C-alpha positions in Angstrom: 10.8 5.5 19.8 8.9 5.1 16.5 5.4 3.8 16.5 3.2 2.4 13.6 -0.5 3.1 13.4 -3.0 1.5 11.1 -6.1 3.5 10.2 -9.1 3.1 8.0 -10.6 6.1 6.3 -13.5 6.5 3.8 -12.3 6.9 0.2 -14.0 10.3 0.0 -11.4 11.7 2.4 -8.4 10.4 0.4 -8.4 9.2 -3.2 -10.3 7.2 -5.8 -13.7 7.5 -4.2 -15.4 7.4 -7.6 -13.2 4.7 -9.0 -13.6 2.3 -6.0 -17.4 2.8 -6.2 -17.6 2.0 -9.9 -15.0 -0.7 -10.0 -15.7 -2.5 -6.6 -13.3 -5.4 -7.1 -10.3 -3.2 -7.7 -7.4 -3.1 -5.2 -5.2 0.0 -5.4 -1.9 0.0 -3.5 0.4 2.9 -2.8 3.5 2.5 -0.6 6.5 4.1 1.0 5.1 7.7 1.0 7.4 10.1 2.7 6.2 13.4 4.1 8.0 15.8 1.7 7.3 18.3 -1.1 5.9 15.4 -3.2 3.4 14.3 -0.6 2.3 11.2 -2.5 4.4 9.0 -4.8 2.7 9.1 -8.2 3.1 5.4 -8.7 0.6 2.8 -7.6 -0.4 -0.8 -8.3 -3.9 -2.0 -9.4 -5.1 -5.6 -9.2 -8.2 -7.8 -9.0 -10.1 -6.0 -11.7 -10.5 -5.6 -15.5 -7.8 -3.0 -16.3 -9.6 -1.4 -19.2 -12.6 -0.8 -17.0 -10.4 0.6 -14.3 -8.7 3.0 -16.8 -12.0 4.3 -18.1 -13.4 5.0 -14.6 -10.1 6.3 -13.1 -9.7 8.8 -16.0 -13.0 10.5 -14.8 -12.0 10.4 -11.1 -11.5 14.0 -9.7 -8.7 12.8 -7.4 -6.2 12.1 -10.1 -5.1 13.5 -13.5 -2.7 12.3 -16.2 -3.3 8.7 -15.5 -0.8 6.4 -17.4 -0.6 2.6 -17.3 3.2 1.9 -17.3 3.5 -1.9 -17.1 1.3 -4.9 -17.0 2.5 -7.9 -15.2 0.9 -11.3 -14.8 -1.4 -10.4 -12.0 -1.4 -6.5 -11.8 -0.5 -3.3 -13.5 1.7 -0.4 -12.5 0.3 3.1 -13.0 1.5 6.7 -12.7 -0.8 9.7 -12.1 -0.8 13.2 -10.6 -2.9 13.7 -7.5 -5.2 16.6 -7.2 -6.1 18.8 -4.2 -8.9 16.3 -3.4 -6.4 14.4 -1.2 -5.2 17.5 0.7 -7.1 16.9 3.9 -5.3 13.6 4.8 -2.0 14.7 3.1 -1.7 17.8 5.3 -2.5 15.7 8.3 0.5 13.4 7.9 2.9 16.0 6.6 2.1 18.2 9.7 3.1 15.3 11.9 6.2 14.4 9.8 5.0 10.9 9.3 5.5 8.3 6.5 2.8 6.3 4.9 4.3 2.8 4.7 1.3 1.3 3.0 -2.0 2.5 1.6 -4.5 0.1 0.2 -7.8 1.2 -1.3 -10.7 -1.2 -1.8 -14.5 -1.5 -1.2 -14.9 2.2 -0.7 -12.2 2.7 1.9 -8.5 3.1 2.4 -6.3 1.4 5.0 -3.2 3.4 5.8 -0.2 2.1 7.7 1.8 5.1 9.0 5.1 5.4 10.8 5.5 8.2 13.3 8.8 9.3 15.0 7.2 9.1 18.4 3.8 9.1 20.1 3.8 12.9 20.3 3.9 13.0 16.4 0.9 10.6 16.5 -1.0 13.0 18.8 -0.3 15.8 16.3 -1.8 13.8 13.5 -4.9 12.8 15.6 -5.4 16.4 16.8 -5.3 17.7 13.2 -7.8 15.1 12.1 -10.1 16.0 15.0 -9.9 19.8 14.2 -10.6 19.2 10.6 -13.3 16.6 11.0 -11.3 13.9 9.2 -13.1 10.7 10.2 -10.8 7.7 10.8 -10.8 4.4 12.6 -7.7 3.3 14.5 -7.2 -0.4 13.7 -3.9 -1.1 15.3 -1.0 0.6 17.2 2.4 -1.1 17.7 6.2 -0.9 18.0 7.4 -2.0 14.6 10.7 -3.3 15.7 9.2 -5.6 18.4 6.2 -6.7 16.2 7.6 -7.2 12.7 10.9 -9.1 12.1 10.8 -8.7 8.4 11.2 -4.9 8.7 14.9 -5.3 9.3 15.1 -6.4 5.7 12.9 -3.7 4.3 9.9 -5.9 4.0 6.4 -4.6 4.7 4.3 -6.6 7.1 2.1 -7.9 4.3 5.2 -9.1 2.4 6.6 -10.8 5.4 3.3 -12.5 6.1 3.0 -13.7 2.5 6.5 -15.2 2.5 6.0 -16.9 5.9 2.6 -18.3 5.0 3.9 -19.5 1.6 6.8 -21.2 3.2 4.7 -22.8 5.9 2.3 -24.2 3.4 5.0 -25.6 1.2 4.7 -23.2 -1.8 8.5 -23.1 -2.2 9.0 -26.8 -2.1 9.7 -29.0 -5.1 7.2 -30.3 -6.0 5.0 -27.6 -4.5 2.6 -28.7 -1.8 0.5 -25.5 -2.1 -0.7 -23.1 -4.9 -1.0 -19.4 -4.9 -4.7 -19.9 -4.3 -4.0 -21.9 -1.2 -1.7 -19.1 0.1 -4.3 -16.5 -0.8 -7.0 -18.3 1.1 -4.8 -18.6 4.2 -4.2 -14.8 4.1 -7.7 -13.9 3.1 -6.6 -12.2 -0.2 -6.7 -13.1 -3.9 -4.0 -15.2 -5.6 -3.2 -12.1 -7.7 -2.4 -10.1 -4.6 -0.2 -13.0 -3.2 1.7 -13.2 -6.4 2.5 -9.5 -6.3 3.5 -9.5 -2.7 5.8 -12.5 -3.2 7.5 -11.0 -6.2 8.1 -7.6 -4.6 9.2 -9.3 -1.3 11.8 -11.3 -3.2 13.1 -8.1 -4.9 13.3 -6.2 -1.6 14.9 -9.0 0.2 17.7 -9.4 -2.4 18.3 -5.6 -2.5 18.6 -5.3 1.3 20.0 -8.7 2.4 22.6 -9.0 -0.4 23.2 -5.2 -0.8 22.6 -5.4 -4.6 22.1 -2.2 -6.6 19.1 -2.8 -8.8 19.3 -1.9 -12.5 17.8 1.5 -13.6 14.1 1.2 -14.0 11.0 3.2 -13.2 10.4 3.4 -9.5 7.6 1.2 -8.2 5.7 0.7 -5.1 5.6 -2.5 -3.1 2.9 -4.5 -1.6 
């Protein structure tokens, strides 16, 4: 039975340590990272910061090269970059265990990773590797994804499902609206920019899975 674990690790052990230190308001989000030859998807989202400042700092960050801003949306920007061997410690840990990073969010000098393992034995492999290689992490949560997260059946991440549910409960989707993005963000403890991105990507994912729609060709993108 699959199991999902949520961890927190310092940025120095993963990516963007320098960027997160010099651009403290930035939120960097990488998702749906399979353990394969390409250990991390090169695409990620950046929000809650001045993008020009982020660009300048990130281009000097030793954990990435070839940084390229692909698209700017109302509340965030999509980037592509190549990861350097600075991320190898954690990357080897989850590839050894055959795990998948479902979500990775970097902010305030740390990363929170949500990882799916085939079974608890795979989770033990990951933890043993981290112990042997002195990879410091904090286990935040451990759960059965099917029992805990209804939205997963439609391909939604837990954050996307929470955003949709909270927005619906507050009346954001009603006409006229009874709540703003700021209201939804306050209820979730995140910025209105983050809420906007989660809702947009949740809508896209829901349509693609629930209605079996083949999306038009476009650059691959991560989801909050």
